[in-house]
C-alpha positions in Angstrom: 18.2 62.0 24.3 18.3 64.6 21.6 15.3 65.6 19.5 16.9 64.2 16.3 17.5 60.6 17.5 14.8 57.9 17.5 13.4 57.1 20.9 12.0 53.7 19.8 13.8 51.0 17.9 12.0 48.6 15.4 11.9 47.3 11.9 11.1 49.4 8.9 8.4 48.5 6.5 11.0 47.7 3.9 12.7 45.2 6.2 9.4 43.5 6.9 8.6 43.1 3.2 12.1 41.7 2.5 11.7 39.2 5.4 8.2 38.1 4.2 9.6 37.6 0.6 12.4 35.4 1.9 9.9 33.3 3.9 7.7 32.9 0.8 10.6 31.7 -1.2 11.5 29.1 1.4 7.9 28.0 1.7 7.6 27.5 -2.0 10.7 25.3 -2.0 9.5 23.2 1.0 6.0 22.4 -0.4 7.1 20.3 -3.3 9.5 18.5 -1.1 6.7 17.7 1.4 4.5 16.3 -1.4 7.3 14.1 -2.7 8.0 12.8 0.8 4.3 12.1 1.4 4.1 10.2 -2.0 7.3 8.3 -1.1 5.8 7.3 2.3 2.6 6.0 0.6 4.7 4.1 -1.9 6.6 2.4 1.0 3.3 1.5 2.6 2.0 0.1 -0.7 5.1 -2.1 -1.1 4.7 -3.3 2.5 1.0 -4.1 2.0 1.7 -5.9 -1.3 4.5 -7.9 0.4 2.2 -8.8 3.3 -0.6 -10.1 1.1 1.8 -11.9 -1.3 3.5 -13.6 1.6 0.2 -14.8 3.0 -0.7 -16.2 -0.5 2.6 -18.0 -0.6 2.2 -19.4 2.9 -1.3 -20.7 2.0 0.1 -22.3 -1.2 2.9 -24.0 0.9 0.4 -25.2 3.4 -1.6 -26.9 0.6 1.6 -28.4 -0.8 2.6 -29.8 2.6 -0.8 -31.3 3.1 -1.8 -29.1 6.0 -4.9 -27.9 4.2 -7.2 -30.3 2.3 -10.7 -31.6 1.8 -13.3 -29.0 0.9 -11.0 -26.0 1.5 -8.9 -26.8 -1.7 -10.8 -26.8 -4.9 -9.9 -28.7 -8.0 -8.2 -26.4 -10.5 -7.1 -23.8 -7.9 -3.5 -25.0 -8.2 -3.3 -24.7 -4.4 -4.0 -21.0 -4.2 -6.7 -19.4 -2.1 -10.1 -18.7 -3.6 -10.2 -15.2 -2.2 -8.3 -12.8 0.1 -11.1 -13.3 2.7 -10.1 -17.0 3.1 -6.6 -15.8 4.2 -8.3 -13.8 7.0 -11.1 -16.2 8.0 -8.8 -19.2 8.0 -9.2 -22.8 6.7 -9.5 -26.1 8.5 -6.2 -27.8 9.3 -5.9 -31.5 8.3 -6.2 -33.7 11.4 -7.4 -31.0 13.7 -11.1 -30.2 13.7 -10.9 -27.4 16.3 -8.1 -25.4 14.7 -8.0 -23.1 11.7 -4.9 -21.9 9.9 -5.1 -18.1 9.4 -2.6 -16.3 7.2 -3.6 -12.6 7.6 -5.1 -10.7 10.5 -6.9 -8.4 8.1 -6.6 -7.5 4.4 -4.4 -4.4 4.4 -5.5 -1.1 3.0 -4.1 0.4 -0.2 -2.6 3.7 0.9 -3.4 5.4 -2.4 -7.1 4.3 -2.6 -7.7 4.1 1.1 -9.6 0.8 0.7 -8.8 -2.8 1.4 -9.6 -3.6 -2.3 -6.9 -5.1 -4.5 -6.7 -6.1 -8.1 -6.5 -9.9 -8.3 -4.8 -12.3 -10.7 -5.5 -16.1 -11.1 -2.8 -18.6 -11.7 -4.3 -19.3 -15.1 -4.3 -15.5 -16.2 -1.6 -14.0 -18.4 0.8 -11.6 -16.7 -0.8 -8.6 -18.4 -4.4 -9.6 -17.8 -6.6 -6.9 -16.4 -9.6 -9.0 -15.3 -9.7 -11.7 -12.6 -10.9 -15.2 -13.6 -12.5 -15.8 -10.2 -11.0 -19.3 -9.6 -8.1 -18.5 -7.3 -5.8 -15.7 -6.1 -2.3 -16.1 -7.4 -1.2 -12.4 -7.2 -2.5 -9.0 -6.2 -1.9 -5.5 -7.5 -2.9 -2.0 -6.6 -6.0 -0.4 -8.2 -4.6 3.1 -7.7 -4.3 5.1 -10.9 -1.2 7.1 -11.7 2.5 6.6 -11.8 5.1 6.2 -9.0 8.0 8.5 -8.4 10.2 6.0 -10.5 7.8 6.3 -13.4 6.2 2.9 -13.2 2.5 2.4 -12.8 1.1 1.4 -9.4 -1.1 -1.3 -11.0 2.1 -3.0 -12.3 3.7 -3.4 -8.8 
């Protein structure tokens, strides 16, 4: 080797700075995409949880209409809807079968945005835009999460 040639090969400081700059630009593009995908995942989980609870409420209502639930489990003025979400988990007595309970949910699902199994409730007698629960029955549920979804709608209106 001659005295004028480099004996070791490597990157120059300028090349390392350029590489770090490119990595920073790529990372700054990836972070918002990761946040949006996480929000989208939570929104999908919220829709699934709402569907699960609403289906359980509908199944309870159908069971009352078919005469499978009766007696003290169905209160006058409830319009055949459950008195609370806990009733869907605990179950109700089945007509004609003392030893068997009808259960509609394994557990009350969690709201992925609040992290709690707490939901806003609506009675059959409430108006669609009512914000407080009358306490007589559970006709519908909604999220208690503040904020807006990716499509611009509010979570509490879902």
